[in-house]
C-alpha positions, 0 to 999 in steps of 0.5 A: 087685656094682656099685661106688660111687665116692665123688667129692665136688665139693668136691675135685679130680678123681683125677688117673688112673683110680682112684676117690677113694672106694669105698663098700662096702654093709653085709652084704659079706664082704671079702678083704685080699691081701699084696702081690703081686710080678711073679713068674710061678709058674715063677719068672721075673720080667719086667725091665719094670714093666707085664710085672711089674704085669700079673703082680702082677694075675694073681697077685690074681685067682688068690687072689681066685678061691679065694673066689669073687671076680674083679678086678671085686670089687676096692675099694682098691689099694696099689701100690708102684714102685721108680722114677718110670719104672715108674709108667707101666706100672704104670698101664697094667696097672692100666688094663687090668683095670678096665672099670667103676668103678676102685677107690680107688688109692694109688701110692707110690715105695719104694726097693726090695723083697727082690730088686733085680729087683722093681719092682712091688707090689701089694696089693688089698682085694676085697669081694662079697656076704656 
């Protein structure tokens, strides 16, 4: 599926590598993920935001694969970090994942997650032909 970004000239361009909006064509099926934390299958949790975000995206990729999709099918991301110092690492990880049209995206700073060692959580919406 080729994503079509919505970028009205009447508003400022995105502040980073994301799209203001993504049009999902009729007849697409959707997958919605729960927020994924930066935890590996063996239970290890890296200390930095970029490595945690990389694991979040790997976990999202595994979920999408269950329905025959890849990260390229993502149309929307919501990401949460526990402090501004984790924003850049998250953004580097996000930007590595998307070579084509980037998805719509929101990044929010939160006070924390269920365990103090988690600094990033990412949830996604993906679409593919029905």
